[in-house]
Structures are given as structure tokens and as C-alpha cells.
C-alpha positions as CSV (number, residue, x, y, z in Angstrom):
1,M,-102.7,196.1,69.2
2,A,-105.6,193.7,69.8
3,K,-105.5,190.9,72.3
4,D,-105.5,188.3,69.5
5,Q,-102.5,190.0,67.9
6,V,-100.6,190.0,71.2
7,I,-101.2,186.3,71.7
8,G,-100.3,185.5,68.1
9,S,-97.0,187.5,68.5
10,L,-96.2,185.6,71.7
11,I,-96.8,182.3,70.0
12,L,-94.6,183.4,67.1
13,V,-91.7,184.4,69.4
14,G,-92.1,181.3,71.5
15,A,-92.0,179.1,68.4
16,I,-88.9,180.8,67.1
17,L,-87.1,180.4,70.5
18,V,-88.0,176.7,70.7
19,L,-86.7,176.3,67.1
20,G,-83.5,178.1,68.0
21,F,-83.0,175.9,71.1
22,Y,-83.6,172.8,69.0
23,I,-81.0,173.8,66.4
24,W,-78.6,174.7,69.2
25,L,-79.0,171.2,70.6
26,I,-78.3,169.6,67.3
27,Y,-75.2,171.7,66.5
28,A,-73.9,171.5,70.1
29,G,-73.5,167.7,69.7
30,L,-76.5,167.0,71.9
31,S,-78.6,165.5,69.1
32,W,-79.6,162.7,71.5
33,W,-81.3,165.3,73.7
34,A,-82.9,166.9,70.7
35,F,-84.4,163.5,69.6
36,F,-85.5,162.8,73.2
37,I,-87.3,166.1,73.6
38,V,-89.1,165.9,70.3
39,S,-90.2,162.3,70.7
40,T,-91.4,163.0,74.2
41,V,-93.4,166.0,73.2
42,A,-94.9,164.0,70.3
43,V,-95.9,161.1,72.5
44,F,-97.4,163.4,75.1
45,G,-99.2,165.4,72.4
46,V,-100.8,162.3,70.8
47,M,-101.7,160.7,74.1
48,G,-103.2,164.0,75.2
49,I,-105.4,164.2,72.1
50,I,-106.5,160.5,72.6
51,A,-107.2,161.1,76.3
52,W,-109.3,164.2,75.4
53,I,-111.3,162.2,72.8
54,G,-111.9,159.5,75.4
55,W,-113.0,162.0,78.0
56,T,-115.4,163.7,75.5
57,M,-116.9,160.3,74.5
58,A,-117.3,159.2,78.1
59,T,-119.0,162.4,79.3
60,T,-121.2,163.1,76.3
61,P,-124.7,161.7,76.6
62,P,-125.8,159.3,73.9
63,P,-127.9,160.7,71.0
64,V,-131.6,160.3,70.9
65,P,-132.7,157.3,68.8
66,I,-134.2,158.2,65.4
67,E,-137.5,156.5,66.3
68,S,-137.9,158.6,69.4
69,F,-137.0,161.7,67.5
70,E,-139.7,161.0,64.9
71,E,-142.3,160.3,67.6
72,S,-141.5,163.6,69.3
73,I,-141.8,165.4,66.0
74,S,-145.2,163.9,65.3
75,E,-146.4,164.6,68.9
76,T,-145.3,168.2,68.5
77,S,-147.0,168.5,65.1
78,S,-150.3,167.1,66.5
79,S,-150.3,169.4,69.5
80,E,-149.6,172.4,67.3
81,E,-152.6,171.4,65.0
82,E,-154.8,171.1,68.1
83,Q,-153.8,174.5,69.3
84,E,-154.5,176.0,65.8
85,E,-157.9,174.4,65.7
86,G,-158.7,175.6,69.2
87,S,-157.7,179.2,68.5
88,S,-159.7,179.4,65.2
89,T,-163.0,178.6,66.9
């Protein structure tokens, strides 16, 4: 069995166990705990995603302005033309 298949199998078994625990909480009369656990995981998940987006935006350098990009392309083109002219003579 490949490594990806083992990881996928573990995720599947884990999800089934969590689902079984959730169903047990509801039918054991502990629906308050079931609601608390699900809402807590949801809030932590959403806040984690928002924090990750903020971290990515804070640590990523800003893009090069289009004007600078066009200038660098024209400079590269002119230097390539000069090299071609120099090599043909």
C-alpha cells in the first residue's frame, strides 16, 4: 500500500471514529457537549484560516508595479538586440 493510501485510510478511520463519538454524545443525552465541541472546532477552524491568510499577506512582498515591469522588459529586449548585433559582426 502506498504512503498516500495509508494516510487516506487513517483519515477515513479517524473521521468515522469522530462521527461515532458525535452520534454517541447526541444519543447519550449530552447534546450540549456535542454542540459545544462542533461550534468550538468551527470557530477555531475559521479563525485559523483567517490567521493563515493574514500571515500570508503580511509576509508576502508586494508585486512589482506594471510600469517597472514594462521598463524591465524593454531594457531586456534592447540588451538582447545589442548582443545579437555585436555577435553578427
